N, C-alpha and C positions, 0 to 999 in steps of 0.2 A: 412416042415415048413420053411418061409424065414430066420426065426433066426439062423438056421443050415447053410445056403449059407454064410450068414455073418460070423459065427463063424468059418468056413473053411478058408474064405477069411483073417480072421486076426490069424491065428493060429501063424504064425511067430510072430507077433507082441506079443502076448500073451507070447511064449518062451521069447522073449527079456525083457518083464516086470518082469517076474518071476527070470528071472537071475539077472536084475539089482535090483531088490528088496531083493535077500539075497545078493550079491556082497555089496549093500550098507550096509546092517545091518554086514556084516562080517567086512566091512571096519571101521564102526564105532567101533566095538570090537577092533579091533587091534590097532586103533590110539588112543584109551584110555586107553587100558588096558595090550597090549603087549609089550614086549621089543623091538621088532623088526618083521618085515614084515613076516620074517621066524618062528616066535616064536608061532609054531602051539599048543604048551600044552596051551595056551589061551583058548582053546576051551574046556578042561577039566579038569586041575591039577594046573595050575599055572597062575599068572598074574604079571605084572610088579613091585608090590610093592609100586609103586608110589603113593602119596597123591591126593586125589582129586582135580582138578584143573579146575576153571571156564570156562577155554577155553573147555576143554573136556565138559563139560553139554553144551555149547554152539553148538557143534558138534553133540550132542545127540538128541537136538531140531530140527535142522535144516538139518539133514540128510534125512528126510522126504519130507521136499521142495525139494531138490536135485533129489529125486527118482521121485517125482511126475512131476518134470520138463521134465526128460528124457523120463518118459512114456508117457506124453502127446504128447511130440514130436514125438515119435513113433507112435503113434495112430493116430495121424493126418496127417502125410506123405501120398501122395497118391501112389497108384499104378499105375504100367502102365502107365504113362501120357505120352503115344504117342502121336504123332502129327497126325493131320488128324481128320476127323469126320467118325462115323459107324453109319449106320443104324438102326433102332430100330421100326421095324413095321410100316416103312415109315415115321418116325421122323428122324432127324438128331440128334446125340449125339455128342459133341466135344469129341475128341479122352482122353482128360483128365480125363471126366466124366465116358466116357466108359470103360478105364482101370480099373477102380474102383468098375463098377457096370457090367462087361461084361456078369455075368449069368443072366441079366434080359433079354437076347434077346431069353430067352426058360422059364424064370419062371417071366412073369409080375407080378410087383406088386404096391400097392398103392404107390402115392408118398409121401406120410406121412411115410409111412414104409421105403422109400429108404432114407430120410433124416433124420428120427428119430432114427430108430435103430441103425445105427453106431454111433450114438453119446450116446445113452444110453449104448451100449456095451463099449465104449470107457470111459465114466465118471465112469463105474462100475469098471471098470479097474486101472484107477487113483485111485478110493478110495480105493481098496479093497488091491491091490497087495502090496502096500509098507506097510501097516498093517500086512499083513499075513508073510510077510519076515521077520520082527523084532518079530512077535509071534513064529515064527519058531527058530529064535534064542534063544530066552529067554525058550521056551519051552526044547531045547536041554540042555541049559545051567542048567536049574532046575533039569532035569533027572539025569545029570551025577554029580550034587553038585558042579558044578565050581565055584573056588574062584572068578573067574572074575564077576560073577553075583553080588556079594556084593559089588564090586568095581564100579560097573556101578550102583547101588543103593547108593552108597555114592557120587557119581557125580551126580547122579539126585537131590540130596537133596541140591544141591548148587543154585537149580533154584529157583528164590523167589515164596515163598508160602508152600516150603516144610520144613521150619526152626522147625515148633512145632509138627511134626509128632514124635512119640514115637519111640523107639529103636525097632530093626530089622523088619521094615516094607518092602513088596514086592515092587519090583521095579514098576508094576501096581498101587499099592497102593499112591507111591511116585508121579508118573505121573497124576493120577488121582487129586490128592490135587493140584498139580500145574497147573491145567486144562490143562493138554496137548490136550485133543479134542480140544480148540481152536488152537492152533498151528497145527495139524493135519488140521483141516479144512481149515487154512490157504493154509497151502502146496496143498490141494485138490484142492482151488479156484486158484492157481497159475497154477496146472498141466492143468487145465480146459481151463485156457486163453490160456496157449501155445499150446494146442491141438485144440482150437477155431481159433487161428492165422493160423496155417498150413491146418486146414480143409476146411476152407472157400477159403483159394487161389485158388483150382481147380474150385469154382464156381464165385470167383469174378471175375476172368480173362475172363470171358465171359459176362461180364455185361455191359449193353450199358452206365454205367457212367465211365467217363474217369479217375477220381480220384479214383473210386474202383479198376480199372484195375491197376492202379499206386500203389496203397496198397496192391495190391496181391503179389507184388514183395518184400513186408518187410521180408517174407519168407526166402530169400536169406541173409538178414542182421541177422537175429536171432541167429546165430554161434556168431557175434562178439558184439551184442548190450551189453549182461551182462558187458563184460569186459570194454566196452566205457564207459556206465554209471557208472561203479566202479572209472573209474579214473578220470571222470570229478566231480564225486558227489557220495559217498558212501551213503549219506543219503537217496538220491533219487533211488537208486540202492536197497538199504534194504527196502524203502516202495515198491518197484516194485515187489519183491521176497517176501514180507512180512517176512524179517528176522530183526532182531535186535542185535546188539554187546551187549547192555547191558540187553539182553534177557526179555524186557517187552513183556508183551502179545500183540498180534496183535490186532488191535480194530476191532470189528464188522462192523462197517461203511467201513474198508477197506476190509474185505472180502467180503462184500456184493457188494462193487463196482466191485471187481475182477470176481464177478460170473454174476453179470449184464452187464460185458462187454462183458464175454464170451457167454451170451445169446442171447445178440442182436447180437453179429457177427454173430451166427449162424442162428437165425433167418432171417438175410438177405439174406441168401442163397434162400427162400422160392419163390420169386418172380423171382429170375433168373431159378430156377428149372422150374417154370410155363412156363417161354417164352421159355425153352428149348425143354418142351413136356417132362421132363423127366418122 
């Protein structure tokens, strides 16, 4: 089946996504509930004893955005982007595209599969891995009855919308009351945007349009772009990654625009793939 070939191709990226998701979940726990980076007792029998801090609530809300950002970049990066072209059943396939799809030489498949299957796999990884990392941590803390879990609940109750919840709620109950699903959807939309920007680069660089070829170079500026925007305009940077220092919910319009941007960018690859006869 073609999906198996893509899963094998992406196995290193899945490993990175899993490690990144668990690492960020642990980082949230240590930043909000531990006394020091070496306070491993926070994982079962100890926590800092400090009162809930609104800054910690911001960390809890925005951690998934960072995870989705990293996973989106990792899933979108090209593989084997060697120079030169390769022959595929008499057609010439540019080296950057061939490096990613080299198994097509012996396993021809439909163009829709070549384009859409990596996108579907990557979107699933962006949406599922951060949530899995968080749920794995919460499951462990609940299993060992760690006091840090209640501390996380108290922190989450500082998020607007959780004030009226009764005593002794679970963390998932608090997050549900604060509409965490919308925050998470915003994180996923940011991850999809980053994935789209990196993914289309391997196609845009072969476009006949000069401005698309120049636009493909934006990926080289991505590592410095967040820092540059934050220095020039924190508000603009907050809108770009859909986070707010006041913990206000991201608007559905902003989330939709981010998803639309990713969809338009990815759809632009279709004509280029047709011309390259991939």
